[in-house]
GUGUSE-881438 format. One record per atom (N, C-alpha, C): residue number from 1; atom name; y, z, x negated. Coordinates in pm, whole numbers. Each point is the difference from the previous one (the first is absolute). Example, Ala and Ser with C-alpha at 12.3 -4.5 7.8 and 13.67 -1.06 7.14 Angstrom:
residues 2
atom nr = 1&atom = N&py = -569&pz = 780&px = -1319
atom nr = 1&atom = CA&py = 119&pz = 0&px = 89
atom nr = 1&atom = C&py = 120&pz = 0&px = -90
atom nr = 2&atom = N&py = 105&pz = -72&px = 35
atom nr = 2&atom = CA&py = 119&pz = 6&px = -82
atom nr = 2&atom = C&py = 109&pz = 73&px = 77
end
This chain:
residues 108
atom nr = 1&atom = N&py = -3653&pz = -4536&px = 1163
atom nr = 1&atom = CA&py = -17&pz = -138&px = 40
atom nr = 1&atom = C&py = 119&pz = -81&px = -51
atom nr = 2&atom = N&py = -28&pz = -109&px = -64
atom nr = 2&atom = CA&py = 106&pz = -84&px = -55
atom nr = 2&atom = C&py = 37&pz = -108&px = 101
atom nr = 3&atom = N&py = 130&pz = -17&px = 22
atom nr = 3&atom = CA&py = 48&pz = -102&px = 93
atom nr = 3&atom = C&py = -20&pz = -139&px = -58
atom nr = 4&atom = N&py = -28&pz = -94&px = 86
atom nr = 4&atom = CA&py = -13&pz = -139&px = -45
atom nr = 4&atom = C&py = 93&pz = -87&px = 84
atom nr = 5&atom = N&py = 39&pz = -110&px = -60
atom nr = 5&atom = CA&py = 85&pz = -97&px = 67
atom nr = 5&atom = C&py = -73&pz = -133&px = -1
atom nr = 6&atom = N&py = -8&pz = -63&px = 115
atom nr = 6&atom = CA&py = -63&pz = -131&px = 8
atom nr = 6&atom = C&py = 107&pz = -108&px = -2
atom nr = 7&atom = N&py = -19&pz = -97&px = -86
atom nr = 7&atom = CA&py = 95&pz = -111&px = -12
atom nr = 7&atom = C&py = -75&pz = -127&px = 41
atom nr = 8&atom = N&py = 57&pz = -77&px = 92
atom nr = 8&atom = CA&py = -68&pz = -124&px = 40
atom nr = 8&atom = C&py = -35&pz = -88&px = -121
atom nr = 9&atom = N&py = -113&pz = -64&px = 6
atom nr = 9&atom = CA&py = -48&pz = -80&px = -113
atom nr = 9&atom = C&py = 94&pz = -114&px = -37
atom nr = 10&atom = N&py = 75&pz = -51&px = 95
atom nr = 10&atom = CA&py = 89&pz = -113&px = -30
atom nr = 10&atom = C&py = 135&pz = 45&px = -56
atom nr = 11&atom = N&py = 22&pz = 131&px = -15
atom nr = 11&atom = CA&py = 122&pz = 50&px = -64
atom nr = 11&atom = C&py = -30&pz = 25&px = -147
atom nr = 12&atom = N&py = 98&pz = -23&px = -87
atom nr = 12&atom = CA&py = -21&pz = 37&px = -141
atom nr = 12&atom = C&py = -1&pz = 152&px = -14
atom nr = 13&atom = N&py = -67&pz = 49&px = -102
atom nr = 13&atom = CA&py = -7&pz = 145&px = -21
atom nr = 13&atom = C&py = 133&pz = 48&px = -59
atom nr = 14&atom = N&py = 52&pz = 115&px = 43
atom nr = 14&atom = CA&py = 127&pz = 49&px = -56
atom nr = 14&atom = C&py = -14&pz = 33&px = -149
atom nr = 15&atom = N&py = 107&pz = -23&px = -72
atom nr = 15&atom = CA&py = 1&pz = 25&px = -145
atom nr = 15&atom = C&py = 15&pz = 148&px = -33
atom nr = 16&atom = N&py = 66&pz = 75&px = 88
atom nr = 16&atom = CA&py = 28&pz = 141&px = -23
atom nr = 16&atom = C&py = -67&pz = 87&px = 106
atom nr = 17&atom = N&py = -25&pz = 126&px = -35
atom nr = 17&atom = CA&py = -69&pz = 93&px = 89
atom nr = 17&atom = C&py = 95&pz = 108&px = 52
atom nr = 18&atom = N&py = -38&pz = 62&px = 110
atom nr = 18&atom = CA&py = 77&pz = 113&px = 51
atom nr = 18&atom = C&py = 4&pz = 111&px = -104
atom nr = 19&atom = N&py = 115&pz = 63&px = -12
atom nr = 19&atom = CA&py = 28&pz = 108&px = -94
atom nr = 19&atom = C&py = 2&pz = -44&px = -147
atom nr = 20&atom = N&py = -6&pz = -130&px = -24
atom nr = 20&atom = CA&py = 9&pz = -48&px = -139
atom nr = 20&atom = C&py = 143&pz = 18&px = -50
atom nr = 21&atom = N&py = 13&pz = 44&px = -124
atom nr = 21&atom = CA&py = 131&pz = 16&px = -62
atom nr = 21&atom = C&py = 39&pz = -133&px = -64
atom nr = 22&atom = N&py = 124&pz = -43&px = 22
atom nr = 22&atom = CA&py = 50&pz = -124&px = -55
atom nr = 22&atom = C&py = 138&pz = 23&px = -61
atom nr = 23&atom = N&py = 55&pz = -103&px = -62
atom nr = 23&atom = CA&py = 136&pz = 11&px = -53
atom nr = 23&atom = C&py = 100&pz = 30&px = 111
atom nr = 24&atom = N&py = -25&pz = -48&px = 120
atom nr = 24&atom = CA&py = 93&pz = 16&px = 111
atom nr = 24&atom = C&py = -25&pz = 128&px = 80
atom nr = 25&atom = N&py = -110&pz = 69&px = -24
atom nr = 25&atom = CA&py = -30&pz = 122&px = 72
atom nr = 25&atom = C&py = -145&pz = 9&px = 41
atom nr = 26&atom = N&py = -27&pz = 90&px = 93
atom nr = 26&atom = CA&py = -136&pz = 25&px = 48
atom nr = 26&atom = C&py = -21&pz = -80&px = 129
atom nr = 27&atom = N&py = -113&pz = -68&px = 10
atom nr = 27&atom = CA&py = -29&pz = -81&px = 118
atom nr = 27&atom = C&py = -47&pz = 90&px = 114
atom nr = 28&atom = N&py = 76&pz = -2&px = 110
atom nr = 28&atom = CA&py = -30&pz = 81&px = 118
atom nr = 28&atom = C&py = -73&pz = -79&px = 108
atom nr = 29&atom = N&py = 22&pz = -129&px = 2
atom nr = 29&atom = CA&py = -60&pz = -82&px = 105
atom nr = 29&atom = C&py = 3&pz = -146&px = -37
atom nr = 30&atom = N&py = -75&pz = -79&px = 74
atom nr = 30&atom = CA&py = 0&pz = -144&px = -22
atom nr = 30&atom = C&py = -30&pz = -70&px = 131
atom nr = 31&atom = N&py = 49&pz = -120&px = 12
atom nr = 31&atom = CA&py = -27&pz = -81&px = 117
atom nr = 31&atom = C&py = 1&pz = -147&px = -41
atom nr = 32&atom = N&py = -55&pz = -85&px = 85
atom nr = 32&atom = CA&py = -21&pz = -140&px = -36
atom nr = 32&atom = C&py = 64&pz = -91&px = 104
atom nr = 33&atom = N&py = 70&pz = -102&px = -48
atom nr = 33&atom = CA&py = 53&pz = -106&px = 86
atom nr = 33&atom = C&py = -91&pz = -121&px = -14
atom nr = 34&atom = N&py = -88&pz = -26&px = 97
atom nr = 34&atom = CA&py = -92&pz = -113&px = -11
atom nr = 34&atom = C&py = 73&pz = -134&px = 11
atom nr = 35&atom = N&py = -48&pz = -97&px = -71
atom nr = 35&atom = CA&py = 53&pz = -137&px = 4
atom nr = 35&atom = C&py = -6&pz = -51&px = 144
atom nr = 36&atom = N&py = 105&pz = -68&px = 42
atom nr = 36&atom = CA&py = 4&pz = -57&px = 134
atom nr = 36&atom = C&py = 56&pz = 93&px = 106
atom nr = 37&atom = N&py = 47&pz = 117&px = -40
atom nr = 37&atom = CA&py = 61&pz = 92&px = 97
atom nr = 37&atom = C&py = 152&pz = -9&px = -10
atom nr = 38&atom = N&py = 65&pz = 52&px = 102
atom nr = 38&atom = CA&py = 146&pz = 1&px = 2
atom nr = 38&atom = C&py = 58&pz = 75&px = -120
atom nr = 39&atom = N&py = -57&pz = 117&px = -31
atom nr = 39&atom = CA&py = 49&pz = 78&px = -114
atom nr = 39&atom = C&py = -19&pz = -75&px = -131
atom nr = 40&atom = N&py = -114&pz = -65&px = -16
atom nr = 40&atom = CA&py = -25&pz = -75&px = -123
atom nr = 40&atom = C&py = 96&pz = -118&px = -13
atom nr = 41&atom = N&py = 33&pz = -62&px = 112
atom nr = 41&atom = CA&py = 96&pz = -111&px = -5
atom nr = 41&atom = C&py = 139&pz = 48&px = -38
atom nr = 42&atom = N&py = 38&pz = 119&px = 46
atom nr = 42&atom = CA&py = 132&pz = 54&px = -30
atom nr = 42&atom = C&py = 8&pz = 61&px = -140
atom nr = 43&atom = N&py = -107&pz = 69&px = -42
atom nr = 43&atom = CA&py = 6&pz = 80&px = -122
atom nr = 43&atom = C&py = -105&pz = -36&px = -105
atom nr = 44&atom = N&py = -76&pz = -105&px = 19
atom nr = 44&atom = CA&py = -111&pz = -42&px = -86
atom nr = 44&atom = C&py = -124&pz = 83&px = 30
atom nr = 45&atom = N&py = -113&pz = -62&px = -16
atom nr = 45&atom = CA&py = -125&pz = 71&px = 25
atom nr = 45&atom = C&py = -36&pz = 85&px = -120
atom nr = 46&atom = N&py = -90&pz = 95&px = 21
atom nr = 46&atom = CA&py = -48&pz = 84&px = -109
atom nr = 46&atom = C&py = 16&pz = 148&px = 29
atom nr = 47&atom = N&py = -38&pz = 77&px = -99
atom nr = 47&atom = CA&py = 3&pz = 146&px = 11
atom nr = 47&atom = C&py = 140&pz = 54&px = -22
atom nr = 48&atom = N&py = 36&pz = 102&px = 77
atom nr = 48&atom = CA&py = 123&pz = 76&px = -15
atom nr = 48&atom = C&py = -40&pz = 145&px = -24
atom nr = 49&atom = N&py = 79&pz = 69&px = -80
atom nr = 49&atom = CA&py = -31&pz = 138&px = -36
atom nr = 49&atom = C&py = 118&pz = 90&px = 31
atom nr = 50&atom = N&py = -30&pz = 121&px = 46
atom nr = 50&atom = CA&py = 101&pz = 102&px = 23
atom nr = 50&atom = C&py = -11&pz = 96&px = -118
atom nr = 51&atom = N&py = 111&pz = 18&px = -73
atom nr = 51&atom = CA&py = -1&pz = 85&px = -118
atom nr = 51&atom = C&py = 104&pz = 110&px = 10
atom nr = 52&atom = N&py = -31&pz = 113&px = -61
atom nr = 52&atom = CA&py = 93&pz = 111&px = -12
atom nr = 52&atom = C&py = 30&pz = 14&px = -150
atom nr = 53&atom = N&py = 129&pz = -2&px = -39
atom nr = 53&atom = CA&py = 34&pz = 3&px = -143
atom nr = 53&atom = C&py = -61&pz = 117&px = -77
atom nr = 54&atom = N&py = -6&pz = 117&px = 64
atom nr = 54&atom = CA&py = -64&pz = 117&px = -61
atom nr = 54&atom = C&py = -35&pz = 99&px = 110
atom nr = 55&atom = N&py = -77&pz = 100&px = -33
atom nr = 55&atom = CA&py = -49&pz = 93&px = 102
atom nr = 55&atom = C&py = 110&pz = 83&px = 64
atom nr = 56&atom = N&py = 115&pz = 10&px = -63
atom nr = 56&atom = CA&py = 109&pz = 80&px = 54
atom nr = 56&atom = C&py = 104&pz = -84&px = 73
atom nr = 57&atom = N&py = -32&pz = -125&px = 23
atom nr = 57&atom = CA&py = 95&pz = -91&px = 64
atom nr = 57&atom = C&py = -20&pz = -3&px = 150
atom nr = 58&atom = N&py = 106&pz = -25&px = 73
atom nr = 58&atom = CA&py = -11&pz = -23&px = 143
atom nr = 58&atom = C&py = 26&pz = -147&px = 33
atom nr = 59&atom = N&py = 0&pz = -84&px = -103
atom nr = 59&atom = CA&py = 24&pz = -143&px = 16
atom nr = 59&atom = C&py = -130&pz = -77&px = -18
atom nr = 60&atom = N&py = -9&pz = -113&px = 67
atom nr = 60&atom = CA&py = -113&pz = -91&px = -20
atom nr = 60&atom = C&py = 55&pz = -140&px = -20
atom nr = 61&atom = N&py = -80&pz = -82&px = -65
atom nr = 61&atom = CA&py = 36&pz = -141&px = -16
atom nr = 61&atom = C&py = -118&pz = -85&px = 45
atom nr = 62&atom = N&py = 29&pz = -120&px = 39
atom nr = 62&atom = CA&py = -101&pz = -94&px = 48
atom nr = 62&atom = C&py = 3&pz = -120&px = -92
atom nr = 63&atom = N&py = -109&pz = -21&px = -73
atom nr = 63&atom = CA&py = -2&pz = -106&px = -101
atom nr = 63&atom = C&py = -119&pz = -92&px = 18
atom nr = 64&atom = N&py = 20&pz = -126&px = -40
atom nr = 64&atom = CA&py = -111&pz = -94&px = -4
atom nr = 64&atom = C&py = -82&pz = 27&px = -125
atom nr = 65&atom = N&py = -123&pz = -47&px = 2
atom nr = 65&atom = CA&py = -92&pz = 27&px = -109
atom nr = 65&atom = C&py = 55&pz = -42&px = -136
atom nr = 66&atom = N&py = 65&pz = -115&px = -5
atom nr = 66&atom = CA&py = 50&pz = -49&px = -129
atom nr = 66&atom = C&py = 123&pz = 76&px = -50
atom nr = 67&atom = N&py = 57&pz = 87&px = 83
atom nr = 67&atom = CA&py = 115&pz = 81&px = -41
atom nr = 67&atom = C&py = -42&pz = 133&px = -63
atom nr = 68&atom = N&py = -129&pz = 28&px = -2
atom nr = 68&atom = CA&py = -49&pz = 129&px = -47
atom nr = 68&atom = C&py = -64&pz = -16&px = -138
atom nr = 69&atom = N&py = 34&pz = 91&px = -89
atom nr = 69&atom = CA&py = -57&pz = 1&px = -135
atom nr = 69&atom = C&py = -85&pz = 125&px = -19
atom nr = 70&atom = N&py = -125&pz = -16&px = -44
atom nr = 70&atom = CA&py = -83&pz = 119&px = -24
atom nr = 70&atom = C&py = 50&pz = 76&px = -122
atom nr = 71&atom = N&py = -35&pz = 126&px = -8
atom nr = 71&atom = CA&py = 31&pz = 80&px = -118
atom nr = 71&atom = C&py = -98&pz = -36&px = -111
atom nr = 72&atom = N&py = 45&pz = 11&px = -124
atom nr = 72&atom = CA&py = -91&pz = -17&px = -113
atom nr = 72&atom = C&py = -90&pz = 124&px = -6
atom nr = 73&atom = N&py = -106&pz = -9&px = -75
atom nr = 73&atom = CA&py = -90&pz = 115&px = -16
atom nr = 73&atom = C&py = 75&pz = 119&px = -59
atom nr = 74&atom = N&py = 90&pz = -26&px = -94
atom nr = 74&atom = CA&py = 77&pz = 107&px = -62
atom nr = 74&atom = C&py = 96&pz = 65&px = 100
atom nr = 75&atom = N&py = 67&pz = -81&px = 83
atom nr = 75&atom = CA&py = 92&pz = 53&px = 100
atom nr = 75&atom = C&py = -76&pz = 83&px = 104
atom nr = 76&atom = N&py = -115&pz = -50&px = 42
atom nr = 76&atom = CA&py = -81&pz = 72&px = 97
atom nr = 76&atom = C&py = -48&pz = 133&px = -56
atom nr = 77&atom = N&py = -46&pz = -2&px = -124
atom nr = 77&atom = CA&py = -44&pz = 123&px = -67
atom nr = 77&atom = C&py = 114&pz = 101&px = -7
atom nr = 78&atom = N&py = 117&pz = -47&px = -37
atom nr = 78&atom = CA&py = 117&pz = 87&px = -13
atom nr = 78&atom = C&py = 38&pz = 62&px = 135
atom nr = 79&atom = N&py = 2&pz = -81&px = 106
atom nr = 79&atom = CA&py = 35&pz = 51&px = 133
atom nr = 79&atom = C&py = -99&pz = 104&px = 49
atom nr = 80&atom = N&py = -129&pz = -29&px = -17
atom nr = 80&atom = CA&py = -103&pz = 91&px = 48
atom nr = 80&atom = C&py = 0&pz = 129&px = -81
atom nr = 81&atom = N&py = 18&pz = -10&px = -131
atom nr = 81&atom = CA&py = 6&pz = 118&px = -85
atom nr = 81&atom = C&py = 118&pz = 88&px = 38
atom nr = 82&atom = N&py = 115&pz = -59&px = 26
atom nr = 82&atom = CA&py = 118&pz = 76&px = 41
atom nr = 82&atom = C&py = -25&pz = 70&px = 134
atom nr = 83&atom = N&py = -66&pz = -67&px = 91
atom nr = 83&atom = CA&py = -29&pz = 60&px = 130
atom nr = 83&atom = C&py = -99&pz = 116&px = -14
atom nr = 84&atom = N&py = -99&pz = -15&px = -84
atom nr = 84&atom = CA&py = -96&pz = 109&px = -26
atom nr = 84&atom = C&py = 74&pz = 120&px = -59
atom nr = 85&atom = N&py = 87&pz = -25&px = -99
atom nr = 85&atom = CA&py = 77&pz = 109&px = -61
atom nr = 85&atom = C&py = 84&pz = 73&px = 105
atom nr = 86&atom = N&py = 63&pz = -75&px = 88
atom nr = 86&atom = CA&py = 82&pz = 59&px = 105
atom nr = 86&atom = C&py = -84&pz = 92&px = 88
atom nr = 87&atom = N&py = -115&pz = -49&px = 45
atom nr = 87&atom = CA&py = -83&pz = 81&px = 89
atom nr = 87&atom = C&py = -63&pz = 119&px = -72
atom nr = 88&atom = N&py = -29&pz = -13&px = -127
atom nr = 88&atom = CA&py = -50&pz = 114&px = -76
atom nr = 88&atom = C&py = 106&pz = 110&px = -7
atom nr = 89&atom = N&py = 125&pz = -38&px = -18
atom nr = 89&atom = CA&py = 109&pz = 97&px = 0
atom nr = 89&atom = C&py = 13&pz = 67&px = 137
atom nr = 90&atom = N&py = -15&pz = -78&px = 106
atom nr = 90&atom = CA&py = 7&pz = 56&px = 135
atom nr = 90&atom = C&py = -114&pz = 100&px = 24
atom nr = 91&atom = N&py = -119&pz = -31&px = -49
atom nr = 91&atom = CA&py = -114&pz = 91&px = 14
atom nr = 91&atom = C&py = 26&pz = 130&px = -74
atom nr = 92&atom = N&py = 56&pz = -9&px = -120
atom nr = 92&atom = CA&py = 32&pz = 120&px = -77
atom nr = 92&atom = C&py = 100&pz = 87&px = 74
atom nr = 93&atom = N&py = 102&pz = -60&px = 56
atom nr = 93&atom = CA&py = 100&pz = 75&px = 77
atom nr = 93&atom = C&py = -64&pz = 68&px = 120
atom nr = 94&atom = N&py = -85&pz = -72&px = 72
atom nr = 94&atom = CA&py = -67&pz = 59&px = 116
atom nr = 94&atom = C&py = -93&pz = 113&px = -40
atom nr = 95&atom = N&py = -69&pz = -14&px = -112
atom nr = 95&atom = CA&py = -88&pz = 107&px = -47
atom nr = 95&atom = C&py = 81&pz = 126&px = -35
atom nr = 96&atom = N&py = 117&pz = -20&px = -60
atom nr = 96&atom = CA&py = 87&pz = 114&px = -32
atom nr = 96&atom = C&py = 49&pz = 68&px = 128
atom nr = 97&atom = N&py = 37&pz = -79&px = 100
atom nr = 97&atom = CA&py = 44&pz = 56&px = 127
atom nr = 97&atom = C&py = -113&pz = 76&px = 69
atom nr = 98&atom = N&py = -119&pz = -54&px = -6
atom nr = 98&atom = CA&py = -116&pz = 65&px = 60
atom nr = 98&atom = C&py = -30&pz = 133&px = -69
atom nr = 99&atom = N&py = 13&pz = 2&px = -132
atom nr = 99&atom = CA&py = -24&pz = 123&px = -75
atom nr = 99&atom = C&py = 100&pz = 108&px = 40
atom nr = 100&atom = N&py = 123&pz = -39&px = 24
atom nr = 100&atom = CA&py = 103&pz = 96&px = 43
atom nr = 100&atom = C&py = -34&pz = 55&px = 138
atom nr = 101&atom = N&py = -39&pz = -88&px = 91
atom nr = 101&atom = CA&py = -31&pz = 41&px = 137
atom nr = 101&atom = C&py = -123&pz = 91&px = 4
atom nr = 102&atom = N&py = -99&pz = -27&px = -81
atom nr = 102&atom = CA&py = -125&pz = 77&px = 3
atom nr = 102&atom = C&py = 0&pz = 114&px = -99
atom nr = 103&atom = N&py = 108&pz = 19&px = -71
atom nr = 103&atom = CA&py = 7&pz = 107&px = -99
atom nr = 103&atom = C&py = -88&pz = -29&px = -122
atom nr = 104&atom = N&py = -22&pz = -125&px = -26
atom nr = 104&atom = CA&py = -80&pz = -39&px = -117
atom nr = 104&atom = C&py = -147&pz = -20&px = 29
atom nr = 105&atom = N&py = -44&pz = 30&px = 123
atom nr = 105&atom = CA&py = -142&pz = -18&px = 35
atom nr = 105&atom = C&py = -19&pz = -134&px = 72
atom nr = 106&atom = N&py = -73&pz = -89&px = -62
atom nr = 106&atom = CA&py = -33&pz = -127&px = 60
atom nr = 106&atom = C&py = -148&pz = -27&px = -16
atom nr = 107&atom = N&py = -50&pz = -93&px = 74
atom nr = 107&atom = CA&py = -140&pz = -41&px = -12
atom nr = 107&atom = C&py = -16&pz = -115&px = -96
atom nr = 108&atom = N&py = 105&pz = -35&px = -72
atom nr = 108&atom = CA&py = -5&pz = -116&px = -89
atom nr = 108&atom = C&py = -66&pz = 35&px = -132
end
């Protein structure tokens, strides 16, 4: 089952999606300051995003929509390819460990 998020019709649609990779990091969350609220008066109305610079970081940043830059198609391809390569290496290591534990007998 895929999760859905309902956004009130009078709010603009967010420009970025959850888990989207950007120049500033991966989007972990988003929230909206509606026009006419105390938060919007203090910090401007609009979407805010919670980003993590990379998957190994314990830091997060909070940015307005206009502060975020999407990755180019080439940058996105490069990041995803590198992540696939990393996980393929991890799978190979785990398969080798499994072969040692089972004495070379696996169901693979």
